[in-house]
C-alpha positions in Angstrom: 17.6 35.2 29.9 19.4 36.8 26.9 18.6 39.2 25.3 18.9 39.3 21.8 17.4 43.7 22.6 17.6 44.8 25.4 15.8 48.0 24.4 12.6 45.8 23.6 13.7 43.2 26.1 13.2 41.0 23.4 14.8 37.3 23.6 16.8 35.2 21.5 14.7 32.6 21.8 11.7 35.1 20.2 13.8 37.0 18.2 14.5 33.1 16.5 11.1 32.7 16.8 10.2 35.4 14.6 11.8 34.7 11.8 11.2 31.1 11.6 7.3 32.4 11.4 8.9 34.7 8.1 10.1 31.8 7.3 7.4 29.8 7.3 5.0 32.4 5.1 7.2 31.1 2.3 6.2 27.1 2.3 9.5 26.3 3.7 9.0 25.3 7.0 6.5 23.6 9.3 6.6 25.5 12.3 5.6 23.1 15.7 5.4 25.0 19.1 5.8 23.3 22.3 5.9 25.3 25.9 6.8 23.4 29.0 3.4 22.4 31.1 4.6 24.3 34.4 4.7 26.9 32.6 1.4 26.6 30.5 -0.3 26.5 33.9 1.0 29.0 35.6 -0.2 30.9 32.7 -3.9 29.9 33.4 -3.4 30.2 36.7 -2.8 33.9 37.0 -5.3 34.5 33.9 -8.1 33.0 36.6 -6.5 34.7 39.3 -6.8 38.6 36.8 -9.9 37.9 36.1 -11.0 37.3 39.5 -9.5 40.2 41.4 -10.7 42.9 38.3 -14.0 41.4 38.9 -13.6 42.3 42.9 -11.9 45.0 42.2 -15.8 45.9 40.1 -17.6 45.4 43.5 -14.8 46.6 46.4 -12.8 49.1 44.3 -9.5 47.5 46.7 -7.6 47.3 44.3 -6.1 49.1 41.2 -4.7 48.2 37.8 -1.0 48.8 38.2 -2.0 46.5 41.6 -3.4 43.6 40.0 -0.9 43.8 37.1 1.9 43.9 39.6 0.2 40.6 41.7 -0.2 38.8 38.2 2.8 38.6 37.3 5.3 38.7 40.3 8.7 36.6 40.4 8.4 33.3 41.4 11.7 30.7 41.7 9.7 29.0 38.3 8.7 32.3 36.5 11.3 34.9 36.2 10.1 37.7 34.1 6.1 36.6 34.0 5.3 39.3 32.0 7.3 38.9 28.7 7.0 34.8 29.3 3.0 35.6 29.0 3.5 38.4 26.2 5.6 35.9 23.8 2.9 33.0 24.1 0.4 35.5 23.1 2.1 36.6 20.0 2.9 32.2 19.5 -1.4 31.8 19.5 -2.5 34.9 17.4 -5.1 35.6 19.5 -5.3 39.0 18.2 -5.7 37.6 14.6 -7.4 34.4 15.6 -9.7 37.4 17.4 -10.0 39.9 13.8 -10.4 35.8 11.5 -13.4 35.0 13.8 -15.4 37.9 13.7 -14.9 37.9 9.4 -12.1 40.3 9.4 -9.2 38.4 8.7 -7.9 35.3 7.8 -6.8 32.7 10.2 -3.0 33.1 11.3 -0.9 29.6 10.2 1.3 27.6 12.7 -0.6 29.2 15.9 -1.1 26.3 17.7 0.8 25.7 21.2 1.7 21.5 22.1 1.7 21.3 25.8 3.9 18.7 27.2 5.5 17.4 30.4 7.6 14.1 29.0 9.3 13.6 26.2 6.4 11.3 24.6 3.9 14.3 24.9 6.3 16.0 22.1 6.6 12.6 20.3 3.3 12.0 20.1 2.3 15.7 18.8 5.2 15.0 16.2 3.2 12.2 14.7 0.7 13.8 15.0 1.7 16.8 13.0 3.4 14.7 10.4 1.3 12.1 9.9 2.8 8.8 11.3 1.7 6.3 12.2 4.6 4.2 14.2 7.0 5.2 16.5 10.2 7.1 16.3 12.4 4.5 16.9 10.4 1.1 14.4 10.3 4.4 11.4 14.6 4.6 12.4 15.2 0.8 12.5 13.2 0.7 9.5 15.2 3.1 7.1 17.8 1.4 8.6 17.3 -2.0 8.6 16.6 -1.2 4.7 19.6 -0.3 4.9 21.4 -3.0 5.1 19.4 -4.9 3.3 19.5 -2.8 -0.2 22.8 -2.6 0.8 23.8 -6.4 1.1 21.4 -7.5 -2.3 24.2 -5.0 -3.5 27.2 -7.4 -2.8 25.0 -9.8 -4.2 24.1 -8.8 -7.6 26.3 -6.9 -10.8 25.6 -5.5 -13.9 28.0 -5.8 -17.2 27.3 -4.2 -20.1 28.8 -7.3 -22.2 27.0 -10.3 -20.0 23.3 -8.5 -18.9 23.4 -5.7 -21.1 23.4 -2.7 -18.8 20.8 -4.6 -16.3 21.0 -5.8 -12.7 20.9 -9.4 -12.3 21.8 -11.1 -8.8 25.4 -13.0 -9.0 23.4 -16.4 -9.4 22.7 -15.3 -13.1 26.1 -17.2 -13.8 25.2 -20.3 -12.1 21.7 -20.3 -12.6 21.2 -22.6 -16.0 24.0 -24.8 -14.8 22.0 -25.3 -11.2 18.5 -27.1 -13.4 20.5 -29.6 -14.8 21.9 -31.2 -11.7 19.6 -34.7 -10.8 20.6 -37.6 -9.2 22.7 -38.5 -6.3 26.0 -38.2 -4.7 27.2 -41.3 -7.0 25.8 -39.9 -9.6 27.0 -37.6 -12.9 25.8 -34.5 -14.2 25.9 -33.3 -17.6 25.1 -29.8 -19.1 26.0 -28.3 -22.3 30.0 -26.6 -21.6 28.8 -22.6 -21.9 26.7 -23.2 -19.2 29.4 -25.2 -16.9 31.9 -22.2 -17.5 29.4 -19.7 -16.4 28.8 -21.4 -13.5 33.0 -21.9 -12.9 32.5 -17.9 -12.4 30.5 -18.3 -9.9 31.9 -20.6 -8.0 35.4 -19.4 -8.9 35.4 -15.3 -8.9 32.5 -14.3 -6.8 31.9 -16.2 -4.4 34.2 -14.6 -1.8 31.2 -11.5 -1.4 28.7 -13.1 1.0 31.8 -12.7 3.7 31.2 -8.7 3.4 27.3 -9.4 4.4 26.3 -7.2 6.6 23.0 -7.9 9.9 23.6 -5.8 12.4 20.0 -3.9 11.7 18.7 -7.4 11.2 20.2 -8.9 14.5 18.5 -5.8 16.1 15.1 -5.8 14.7 14.9 -9.3 15.5 16.2 -8.4 19.4 13.7 -5.5 19.5 10.8 -7.3 19.0 9.7 -4.5 16.8 7.8 -7.3 14.2 6.6 -9.2 16.4 2.8 -9.9 15.9 -0.1 -10.0 18.7 -1.9 -12.7 18.2 -5.7 -11.8 19.6 -7.2 -15.0 20.0 -4.2 -16.3 22.6 -3.6 -13.3 23.3 0.0 -13.2 23.2 2.9 -12.0 20.9 3.6 -14.6 18.1 6.8 -13.8 15.5 4.9 -13.3 12.4 5.6 -13.1 9.1 8.4 -10.3 8.9 9.8 -11.9 12.3 9.9 -14.8 10.5 11.7 -14.3 7.6 14.4 -12.0 9.1 15.0 -15.0 11.4 15.1 -17.2 8.4 18.1 -14.9 6.6 19.9 -14.5 9.2 20.2 -18.5 9.7 21.4 -18.8 5.2 23.8 -15.6 6.2 25.3 -17.3 8.8 25.0 -21.0 6.6 26.4 -18.6 3.4 29.4 -17.5 5.1 29.9 -21.6 6.1 29.8 -22.9 2.1 31.8 -19.9 1.0 34.4 -20.9 3.3 33.9 -24.6 2.4 33.9 -24.3 -1.3 37.8 -21.9 -0.6 39.1 -25.1 0.9 37.7 -27.0 -2.1 38.8 -24.7 -4.5 42.3 -25.9 -5.9 41.1 -29.5 -6.4 37.8 -28.6 -8.4 40.5 -26.4 -10.6 42.8 -29.1 -10.8 39.5 -31.7 -12.5 38.3 -28.8 -14.2 41.3 -28.6 -16.7 40.7 -32.0 -16.9 38.2 -31.5 -18.6 36.9 -30.5 -22.7 34.6 -27.4 -21.5 34.3 -25.4 -24.8 30.8 -24.0 -25.1 30.0 -26.2 -27.9 30.1 -29.5 -25.9 28.4 -31.2 -23.3 30.4 -31.0 -19.6 30.1 -34.5 -17.5 31.2 -33.9 -14.1 30.2 -36.0 -10.6 28.2 -35.5 -8.4 30.0 -35.7 -5.7 31.9 -32.5 -6.5 28.9 -30.0 -7.7 27.4 -30.7 -3.8 29.1 -27.7 -2.5 29.1 -25.3 -5.1 25.7 -25.7 -5.6 24.1 -25.8 -2.6 26.2 -21.9 -3.2 24.1 -20.9 -4.8 21.1 -22.2 -3.2 22.1 -20.2 -0.2 22.6 -17.8 -2.1 19.5 -17.5 -3.9 17.8 -18.0 -0.7 19.5 -14.7 0.8 18.7 -13.1 -2.3 15.1 -13.5 -2.2 15.0 -13.1 1.5 16.6 -9.8 1.3 14.5 -8.4 -1.6 10.6 -9.6 -0.4 12.0 -8.2 2.9 12.5 -4.6 1.9 9.1 -4.7 -0.2 7.2 -5.9 3.0 9.2 -2.9 5.0 7.6 -0.9 2.2 4.4 -2.5 2.9 3.5 -5.6 0.5 4.3 -8.6 2.0 3.2 -10.8 -0.5 6.1 -11.9 -2.6 7.6 -12.7 1.5 5.0 -15.1 2.1 5.5 -16.4 -1.1 9.5 -16.9 -0.9 9.9 -21.1 -1.4 13.4 -21.5 0.7 15.9 -24.1 -1.0 17.2 -26.8 0.8 20.8 -27.4 2.2 21.3 -30.3 0.4 21.0 -30.0 -4.3 20.7 -34.1 -3.7 17.3 -34.0 -3.3 16.6 -38.0 -1.0 19.1 -36.1 1.7 16.7 -33.0 1.7 13.8 -34.8 1.9 15.8 -36.4 4.6 17.3 -33.6 6.4 13.3 -32.5 5.9 11.5 -34.9 7.6 14.0 -34.6 10.1 14.2 -31.6 10.8 11.8 -30.3 14.0 9.7 -27.1 13.6 8.7 -24.9 16.2 5.9 -25.1 16.4 6.6 -29.0 16.8 8.8 -29.0 19.6 6.1 -26.4 21.2 3.5 -29.2 21.0 5.9 -31.3 22.7 6.5 -29.4 25.2 2.8 -28.4 25.5 1.9 -32.1 26.0 4.5 -33.0 28.8 6.5 -35.4 26.5 10.0 -33.7 27.2 10.9 -36.8 29.4 12.8 -40.1 27.0 10.0 -42.2 25.7 9.4 -45.6 26.8 10.0 -47.6 24.0 
């Protein structure tokens, strides 16, 4: 045992405790003390032994106080200096202060509760109680990192400008929001919109589309694979995906899709620019352009909006507000309504495939 003061047999650990106890009274720290279960049990056993020997001495007087002290404080492979260690525990427990307080002769001490532990989980449980933590530290750490990643992604997908937004934060879809509302019809149709809306849409298409490639999914992936956001279904007696887990899965899918849409835009950008240059895009004139040229950029816009909406709703859900997440209406994979409806009809849902498997219909049907 390393000593801080050899003359007083004062250990470094004990001196650190005394300094911490001084700071505790200034309100700057919270003092939480742990002692190994083995040490605590040794102390309790020797306290019981001491009481027995003293009681036995009263009747037989075969052993004196010095011998009792020597027996109780004898060295062992586990405990080198029993008396010093036990005195230290007594100091932490503030035994004398507690006795005086219980007799109404003083105030109760603070920071004197000793937590006995045998495993790391015992320490975690004690810390949860002390700090009012209702979740595991691993889940809390995951939620903090996940929230940070979602917010960082939203920074990539947003902007603020004194000129365009008067200093307000806006999603980058701001540039195409109004233009998107004019899109109607199928591949063979055309869309007409005011020139000023078309010009803002071109800004998104040309200048800002690449930001989505920098979106991070490290903690989104970890949150999905960890199982931390699965929910237990009492009726089925099993775990299911749950609202947050579903949101994370949808978000991961839409980020992948967004990156693919952005790459598609990059490939068609030159061709689109050549067509735009032939149009009259003055802000006072309407612009008419083929839907075929708008499908990819508007699909990119819709996917951007899905990622923004899901990320924002998940941030709220991690803070305890799941209402927004349950109300997110995801945009389809294509702006062509008929095609989107057809894709939706032909898309197999998780619940459908699960029912199909349970019905034992995995083989090819006769018809």
